[in-house]
C-alpha positions in Angstrom: 98.5 60.8 78.6 98.0 62.1 82.1 98.6 65.7 82.9 98.4 67.9 86.0 97.4 71.1 84.2 95.3 72.2 81.2 97.5 74.2 78.8 96.6 75.8 75.5 99.6 77.2 73.6 100.0 78.9 70.2 103.5 79.1 68.8 104.3 81.3 65.8 100.9 81.0 64.1 100.4 82.6 60.7 97.0 82.7 59.0 96.0 83.9 55.6 92.3 84.5 54.9 89.8 86.7 53.1 90.2 90.4 53.7 87.2 91.7 51.8 83.6 90.3 51.4 83.5 89.6 47.7 80.4 88.3 45.7 79.1 84.8 45.9 80.5 84.0 42.4 84.0 85.3 43.5 83.9 83.1 46.5 82.9 80.1 44.4 85.7 80.8 41.9 88.2 81.6 44.7 89.0 85.0 43.4 88.3 87.0 46.6 91.2 89.1 47.8 93.1 87.5 50.6 95.9 88.6 52.9 97.8 87.7 56.1 95.4 88.0 59.0 97.5 86.6 61.8 101.2 87.3 61.9 103.5 85.3 64.1 101.0 85.0 67.0 102.2 83.2 70.1 100.3 83.0 73.4 99.3 80.5 76.1 96.6 80.0 78.7 96.3 77.5 81.5 93.6 75.9 83.5 92.0 78.3 86.0 92.8 81.3 83.8 90.7 83.7 81.8 92.5 85.1 78.7 91.0 88.2 77.1 91.9 88.9 73.5 91.6 92.6 73.0 91.7 94.6 69.7 89.7 96.9 67.6 87.4 95.7 64.8 89.5 94.0 62.1 92.4 93.2 64.4 92.0 89.4 63.9 90.3 88.4 67.2 87.7 86.2 65.6 90.2 84.8 63.1 92.4 83.8 66.1 89.4 81.9 67.7 88.6 80.2 64.4 92.2 79.1 64.0 92.2 77.6 67.5 88.8 75.9 66.9 90.1 74.6 63.5 87.4 76.5 61.6 89.7 78.8 59.7 89.0 79.6 56.1 92.5 79.6 54.6 96.0 78.3 55.1 97.5 78.3 58.6 100.9 77.4 59.8 102.4 77.3 63.2 101.6 75.1 66.2 98.5 74.9 68.3 99.0 72.6 71.3 96.5 71.4 73.9 98.4 69.8 76.7 101.3 69.3 74.3 99.0 67.5 71.7 98.6 69.2 68.3 95.1 70.6 68.1 92.9 68.9 65.4 89.3 69.5 64.6 88.3 66.2 66.3 90.3 67.0 69.4 88.7 70.4 69.7 85.2 68.9 69.2 85.9 66.3 71.9 87.4 68.5 74.5 86.8 72.2 73.8 83.8 74.4 73.0 83.2 77.6 71.0 80.5 80.1 71.8 79.6 82.7 69.2 78.2 86.0 70.2 74.9 84.9 68.5 73.8 81.4 69.3 70.3 80.2 68.3 68.0 78.4 70.8 64.9 76.7 69.4 61.8 78.8 70.1 59.4 77.4 72.6 62.1 75.7 74.7 62.6 76.8 78.2 66.1 77.4 79.5 66.1 74.1 81.4 64.8 72.2 78.4 67.4 73.7 76.1 70.2 72.6 78.5 68.6 69.2 79.1 68.6 68.4 75.3 72.1 69.8 75.0 73.2 67.4 77.6 71.4 64.5 75.8 73.3 65.4 72.6 76.8 65.8 74.1 77.2 63.7 77.2 77.8 60.0 76.7 75.6 57.1 78.0 78.3 56.2 80.6 77.1 59.2 82.6 73.8 58.3 84.3 70.6 60.2 83.7 70.7 61.5 87.3 74.1 62.9 86.7 73.0 64.6 83.5 70.1 66.1 85.4 72.4 67.3 88.2 74.7 68.8 85.6 71.8 70.8 84.1 70.9 72.2 87.5 74.6 72.9 88.3 75.0 74.9 85.1 71.8 76.8 85.7 73.1 77.7 89.2 76.6 78.6 87.9 75.1 81.0 85.3 72.6 82.5 87.7 69.7 81.2 85.6 67.9 79.1 88.2 65.2 81.7 88.7 64.4 81.8 84.9 64.8 78.1 84.2 61.2 77.8 83.1 61.2 80.8 80.8 61.4 80.5 77.0 63.8 82.4 74.7 61.3 85.2 74.1 61.0 85.8 77.8 64.7 86.1 78.6 66.6 89.3 78.8 69.6 89.8 76.5 72.0 89.0 79.4 70.0 85.8 80.4 69.9 84.7 76.8 73.7 85.2 76.4 74.3 83.2 79.6 72.0 80.4 78.3 74.1 80.4 75.0 77.2 79.9 77.1 75.5 77.2 79.2 74.7 75.2 76.0 78.5 74.7 75.7 79.3 74.5 79.4 76.9 71.6 79.8 79.5 69.1 78.5 82.3 70.6 80.6 84.9 71.5 78.0 88.4 72.0 79.2 88.9 75.1 77.0 86.0 77.5 76.3 86.3 80.0 73.5 83.9 82.9 73.5 83.4 85.4 70.7 82.4 88.8 72.2 80.3 87.3 75.1 79.6 90.8 76.4 78.6 92.3 73.0 75.6 94.7 73.3 75.3 94.2 77.1 75.1 97.0 79.6 77.9 97.5 82.1 76.2 95.6 85.0 75.5 92.5 82.8 79.0 92.7 81.3 80.4 92.6 84.8 78.1 89.7 85.6 79.0 87.6 82.6 82.8 88.1 82.9 82.7 87.3 86.7 80.7 84.1 86.0 83.3 83.0 83.4 86.1 83.8 85.8 84.4 81.8 88.6 83.9 78.9 86.2 87.6 78.9 85.3 88.8 78.9 88.9 86.2 76.5 90.3 86.6 73.8 87.7 90.2 74.4 86.6 89.2 75.1 83.0 90.7 77.6 80.5 88.5 80.4 79.2 89.5 82.5 76.1 87.2 85.4 75.2 87.4 88.4 72.9 86.4 91.9 73.8 86.3 95.1 71.8 85.7 97.7 74.6 86.8 96.3 77.9 85.7 98.1 81.1 87.9 98.7 84.1 85.6 96.8 86.4 86.4 93.5 84.6 90.1 94.0 85.1 90.3 91.8 88.2 88.7 88.9 86.5 91.1 88.7 83.5 94.2 86.6 84.4 95.8 87.2 81.0 95.4 89.6 78.1 96.5 89.6 74.5 96.5 92.8 72.4 96.1 92.3 68.7 96.5 95.0 66.0 96.0 94.0 62.4 97.1 90.5 63.2 100.3 91.5 65.1 100.7 90.7 68.8 101.4 93.9 70.8 101.4 92.2 74.2 100.3 88.8 75.7 100.8 87.7 79.2 99.5 88.0 82.8 97.4 91.0 83.4 99.3 91.8 86.6 102.5 92.2 84.6 101.0 94.3 81.9 101.4 97.6 83.6 105.0 96.9 84.5 105.8 95.8 81.0 104.4 98.9 79.3 105.8 101.2 82.0 109.2 99.6 81.4 109.1 100.4 77.6 108.0 104.0 78.2 104.2 103.8 78.1 102.9 104.1 81.7 99.2 104.2 82.2 98.0 107.6 83.5 96.3 107.6 86.9 92.5 107.2 86.9 92.6 105.7 83.4 91.2 102.3 82.5 94.4 100.4 81.7 92.6 97.9 79.4 91.2 100.6 77.2 94.3 102.8 77.4 96.6 100.1 76.0 93.9 99.1 73.6 93.9 102.6 72.2 97.7 102.5 72.1 97.4 99.3 70.0 94.9 100.7 67.5 95.6 102.5 64.3 94.5 106.1 64.3 92.6 106.8 61.1 91.5 110.3 61.8 94.1 111.8 59.5 97.0 110.8 57.3 99.6 112.0 59.7 98.0 110.2 62.7 97.7 107.1 60.6 101.4 107.0 59.7 102.5 107.9 63.2 100.3 105.3 64.9 101.4 102.7 62.4 105.1 103.3 63.2 104.3 103.3 66.9 102.5 100.0 66.7 105.2 98.4 64.6 107.8 99.5 67.2 105.6 98.0 70.0 105.3 94.7 68.1 109.1 94.5 67.5 109.7 95.4 71.1 107.5 92.6 72.4 109.1 90.1 70.1 112.5 91.0 71.6 111.6 91.4 75.3 108.1 89.9 75.7 108.8 86.1 75.9 109.4 86.1 79.7 106.0 87.9 80.2 104.2 85.6 77.8 105.4 82.5 79.6 104.9 83.9 83.1 102.4 82.1 85.3 99.3 83.9 86.3 98.3 84.1 90.0 94.9 82.7 89.0 96.1 79.4 87.7 95.0 76.3 89.5 95.7 72.7 89.2 94.0 70.9 86.3 92.9 67.4 86.0 94.8 65.9 89.0 95.9 62.4 89.5 92.5 60.9 88.6 92.3 62.8 85.3 92.5 61.6 81.7 94.7 63.0 79.0 93.2 64.6 76.0 95.2 62.5 73.7 95.0 59.2 75.6 92.5 56.5 76.3 89.8 56.7 79.0 90.5 54.2 81.8 88.0 55.3 84.5 84.9 53.3 85.2 81.4 54.9 85.3 81.6 54.8 89.1 84.2 57.5 89.0 81.7 60.1 87.8 78.7 59.1 89.8 79.6 60.8 93.0 77.4 63.4 94.6 79.5 66.4 93.8 80.0 66.9 90.0 81.8 70.2 90.5 84.5 68.6 92.6 85.5 66.3 89.8 88.4 67.5 87.6 87.5 64.9 84.9 85.7 66.7 82.0 82.4 65.1 81.1 83.6 65.2 77.5 86.1 62.6 78.3 83.3 60.0 78.6 82.5 59.9 75.0 79.5 60.9 73.0 76.0 59.3 72.9 75.1 56.8 70.2 73.4 57.9 66.9 70.1 56.4 68.1 70.2 58.4 71.3 71.1 61.6 69.4 68.2 61.0 66.9 65.8 60.4 69.8 67.0 63.6 71.5 66.6 65.6 68.3 63.1 64.3 67.8 62.0 65.0 71.4 63.5 68.5 71.2 61.4 69.2 68.2 58.3 68.0 70.0 59.1 70.1 73.1 59.6 73.2 71.0 56.2 72.7 69.4 53.9 71.3 72.1 53.9 74.1 74.8 51.6 77.0 75.7 53.7 79.7 74.2 52.0 81.9 71.6 54.6 81.3 68.9 54.4 77.5 69.4 50.6 77.5 69.3 50.7 79.5 66.0 53.2 77.2 64.4 51.2 74.1 65.5 47.9 75.6 64.2 49.6 76.5 61.0 50.8 73.0 60.5 47.5 71.4 61.3 44.8 73.9 60.2 46.2 76.2 57.4 45.7 73.7 54.6 42.3 72.5 55.7 41.1 76.1 56.1 42.3 76.9 52.6 40.3 73.9 51.2 37.3 75.0 53.2 37.6 78.4 51.5 37.7 76.6 48.1 34.6 74.7 49.1 32.7 78.0 49.4 33.3 78.6 45.7 33.2 75.1 44.2 30.7 73.0 46.3 27.7 74.0 44.2 29.0 73.3 40.7 26.2 73.0 38.1 26.2 70.1 35.6 26.8 72.4 32.5 29.5 72.7 29.9 31.4 75.3 31.9 31.8 72.7 34.6 34.7 71.3 32.7 36.7 74.5 33.1 35.5 75.0 36.6 36.6 71.5 37.7 39.9 72.0 36.0 40.4 75.2 37.9 39.5 73.4 41.1 42.4 70.9 40.3 44.8 73.8 39.8 43.8 75.5 43.0 44.1 72.2 44.9 47.6 71.7 43.7 48.7 75.3 44.1 47.3 75.5 47.6 49.0 72.3 48.6 52.4 73.4 47.3 52.3 76.9 48.6 51.0 76.1 52.1 53.6 73.4 52.4 56.3 76.0 51.5 54.8 78.5 54.0 54.7 76.0 56.8 58.3 74.9 56.1 59.5 78.5 56.1 57.9 79.2 59.4 59.2 76.1 61.2 62.4 74.8 59.6 64.9 77.7 59.7 65.2 77.7 63.5 66.1 74.0 63.4 68.4 74.5 60.4 70.3 77.3 62.2 70.7 75.1 65.3 71.9 72.2 63.2 74.6 74.3 61.5 75.9 75.4 64.9 75.8 71.9 66.4 77.2 70.2 63.3 80.3 72.4 63.6 80.7 70.9 67.1 80.6 67.4 65.5 77.5 66.3 67.4 75.6 64.7 64.5 75.4 64.5 60.8 73.0 66.2 58.3 71.1 63.0 57.4 70.4 62.2 61.0 69.1 65.7 61.6 66.8 65.5 58.5 65.6 62.1 59.5 64.5 63.3 63.0 62.9 66.4 61.6 61.0 64.6 58.9 59.7 62.0 61.3 58.6 64.9 63.5 56.8 66.7 60.7 55.3 63.6 59.1 52.2 63.2 61.4 51.3 66.9 60.9 51.4 66.7 57.2 49.4 63.5 57.1 46.7 64.9 59.4 46.5 68.1 57.5 46.2 66.3 54.2 43.6 63.9 55.4 41.3 66.7 56.4 42.0 68.7 53.3 41.5 65.8 50.9 38.2 65.0 52.5 37.0 68.5 51.6 38.4 68.2 48.1 36.7 64.8 47.7 33.4 66.4 48.5 33.9 69.2 46.0 35.0 66.8 43.2 31.7 64.9 43.0 33.4 61.5 43.4 31.5 58.8 45.1 34.0 55.9 45.8 35.7 56.2 49.2 38.8 54.7 47.7 39.0 57.8 45.5 39.4 59.9 48.7 42.3 57.8 49.8 44.0 58.1 46.4 43.4 61.8 46.2 44.9 62.2 49.7 48.0 60.2 48.7 48.6 62.5 45.7 48.1 65.6 47.8 50.5 64.3 50.4 53.1 63.6 47.7 52.7 67.2 46.5 52.9 68.5 50.1 56.0 66.6 50.8 57.7 67.8 47.6 57.0 71.4 48.5 58.5 70.8 51.9 61.6 69.0 50.6 62.1 71.6 47.8 62.1 74.4 50.4 64.4 72.5 52.7 66.9 72.0 49.8 66.9 75.7 49.2 67.5 76.5 52.8 70.7 74.5 52.7 72.4 77.5 51.1 69.9 80.4 51.5 70.0 82.0 54.9 67.0 84.3 54.7 63.7 82.6 54.9 61.9 85.1 52.7 64.4 84.6 49.8 64.0 80.8 50.1 60.2 81.1 50.1 60.1 83.3 47.0 62.5 80.9 45.1 60.5 77.8 46.1 57.1 79.4 45.3 58.5 80.5 41.9 59.7 77.0 41.0 56.3 75.5 42.1 54.4 78.2 40.1 56.4 77.5 37.0 55.6 73.8 37.3 51.9 74.5 37.9 51.6 76.8 34.9 53.5 74.6 32.4 52.7 71.1 33.5 49.2 70.8 34.9 47.4 71.3 31.6 45.1 74.0 33.2 46.5 77.4 32.3 48.4 76.0 29.4 47.3 72.9 27.6 49.9 70.1 26.9 48.7 70.2 23.3 49.9 73.7 22.9 53.4 73.3 24.3 56.4 73.3 22.1 58.6 70.2 22.1 61.3 71.5 24.4 58.8 72.7 26.9 57.1 69.4 26.8 60.3 67.6 27.7 60.8 70.0 30.6 57.5 69.1 32.0 58.7 65.5 32.4 60.9 66.8 35.3 58.0 68.4 37.1 55.8 66.7 39.7 52.7 68.9 38.9 52.5 67.2 35.5 51.9 63.8 37.0 49.7 65.0 39.9 47.6 67.2 37.5 47.2 64.3 35.1 46.1 62.0 37.9 43.5 64.4 39.2 42.2 65.2 35.7 41.8 61.5 34.9 40.3 60.7 38.3 37.7 63.5 38.1 36.8 63.7 34.4 36.4 60.0 33.8 33.4 60.1 36.0 30.1 59.3 34.1 28.4 62.5 35.3 30.6 64.5 32.9 28.9 62.9 29.9 26.2 64.8 28.0 26.4 68.1 29.9 24.1 70.8 28.7 25.2 74.3 27.7 23.0 75.9 30.4 19.7 75.4 32.1 17.8 76.3 28.9 19.9 74.8 26.1 20.7 71.1 25.7 23.7 70.1 23.7 21.7 67.6 21.5 20.9 67.7 17.8 17.3 68.5 18.5 15.0 68.9 21.5 13.9 65.5 22.7 16.5 63.5 20.7 18.3 60.8 22.6 21.9 62.0 23.2 24.2 59.5 21.6 27.9 59.9 21.2 27.4 60.8 17.5 24.8 63.4 18.3 26.9 65.0 20.9 29.8 65.2 18.5 27.7 66.9 15.9 26.3 69.3 18.5 29.7 70.2 19.9 30.3 72.5 16.9 27.6 74.9 18.2 28.5 77.7 20.5 28.8 76.6 24.2 28.7 72.9 23.4 32.4 72.1 23.2 32.9 68.7 25.0 30.8 65.6 24.6 32.2 64.0 27.7 35.2 64.1 30.1 37.5 62.3 27.6 36.9 65.0 25.0 38.1 67.6 27.5 41.1 65.5 28.4 42.0 65.0 24.8 42.0 68.7 24.2 44.1 69.5 27.3 46.5 66.6 27.3 46.5 65.2 23.7 49.1 66.0 21.1 48.4 67.0 17.5 50.4 64.1 16.2 49.1 61.6 18.7 45.3 61.7 18.7 44.6 58.1 19.3 43.0 57.2 22.6 45.7 54.7 23.5 48.3 57.4 23.7 46.1 59.6 25.8 45.2 56.8 28.1 48.9 56.0 28.6 49.6 59.7 29.4 46.8 59.7 32.0 47.4 56.2 33.4 46.5 56.4 37.1 49.0 54.0 38.7 51.9 55.4 36.7 51.2 59.0 37.6 50.7 58.2 41.3 54.0 56.3 41.4 55.9 59.1 39.8 54.3 61.6 42.1 55.6 59.7 45.1 59.0 59.1 43.4 59.5 62.9 43.2 58.8 63.3 46.9 61.1 60.4 47.8 63.8 61.5 45.4 63.9 65.0 46.9 64.2 63.5 50.4 67.2 61.5 49.3 68.7 64.6 47.6 68.3 66.6 50.8 70.1 63.9 52.8 73.0 64.1 50.3 73.0 67.9 50.3 73.3 68.0 54.1 75.9 65.3 54.0 78.2 66.8 51.4 80.6 69.4 52.9 79.5 72.9 51.8 81.9 75.8 51.0 83.2 77.4 54.1 81.7 80.8 53.3 78.2 79.3 53.1 78.6 77.6 56.5 80.1 80.7 58.0 77.0 82.9 57.3 74.8 80.7 59.5 77.0 81.4 62.5 76.0 85.0 62.5 
């Protein structure tokens, strides 16, 4: 379908949605109070125009944008047409863009890098690398960001950061750009700058821009080609700005001289809640304005704006048709002169997207910014530093009876530190990537499993290096002598580290706040450590139902492996009570197994060897035979199950990020 003009039209749109917050349980059960948010809304905007949707808080501005973007939470009826084609989610993702007033950019990336990776994720391979680079430079120039292209997010002002957020969507050249409060919390000068830039973009490239504003200033009046006044979901006026004054003057509401017409008619379209009488009077007045516009406003709504320009032209491509241009048609020297949207040339392949996500993770980590250096140091050094601290307390263990308890405590601290530091590192690094994923997933750029795969491949070398250094320190503290034991110990620690990371990532699917997710993940890990490792609570002393629960806990298998690995060493046999008392039947007597068993009844001589300690901690009262204990502490089995937990949680996370979540969960990550 070839068209000469971009046209977005809403015809008699009704939308029902949530009108009060409600609890999480109410949302899950669907018992939250709902109501009609948009009532018979009709408007249109064309290429080269800027449409401002004005209204007070709660008027339905954001709901209107969500309906156009097909992100609404609730039933909608009516027609939304883009160049005469019914708007679908896929059509919007292919040809349009939505900019929230809060858009996350990964920390550590410069403005130019953020735009570069946005181009890699959105612009298809049919557009050359040179043209993508040219597009990045063009967007930087259009948004007045060229001078700050090498600054990171933390170094940008609020206005520059807002323009960068807009640039992340403009990079793929959408034919319709929706913006939710783009001037929110900006000073007057930067408000003027942002609106003027958007107006220039619409006119220069023949695109349609739709934005919401709560408090419009008079100096942005010349840049708004169309306005739409909403009040509690009703349309008070929509049409060209140049006809707005004539319309309201004609129905008896002229704008006083020296007044800001945008704010004056916004106040006219707002319910006055200062008193009961004012509320009733303003309600009647607004109802009359709505009815008046329904009767007489159609010619104004369909009037052409003076700012409209031609759209795609003869060489364009329809939004509902098939691309017929060759790559040569977009490889010219002037990108801006082309009316063909870059979004018309498809999306990059899954492999290119995965590579772009991986490279973006690397770029946000390996730079000279203080935050990035701290995150990198945390990933690489925090766990080894923790084990070095343990070494100060455990490196000089004496070969006495209390060494059994000391070594068991070392195992507990090794596991606890591995889990908790893994959780801390994930909490510090993953949420920024998670937030960016939720925003880009709504644009249909990539799936959850692809995002997780790229992130896990990125974090894998850090976890391996950190665990290698830490396990070497643990190996020295344990008293083991076979280098293969170091490798096995490192494998178990890496499995525990991976589970802590995956468990936290799983919680961050639905938990927005990092602190809450960290507390929940640490609590789950602490419960597993207390019940399952056999250190603070012996397996022998657990009731049957608690014993069965430990089967679903990775610390059970990791703790059993470490206990078997360490306490089966020969140097745990025949340990004395202290430096003056030997645990033998009599001084000078050769310490046989029988003599040690007889001496163990005396105070301080509890364990004849490591197996005696293991039998007390991991044996069961009804299963005292050594074969059962050996099966419980079998090394290969415990190592395999430890890795199975880590792999299983990875698969579960891929499924969690693949399964559609409730709309109210996804919505909170937009803010």
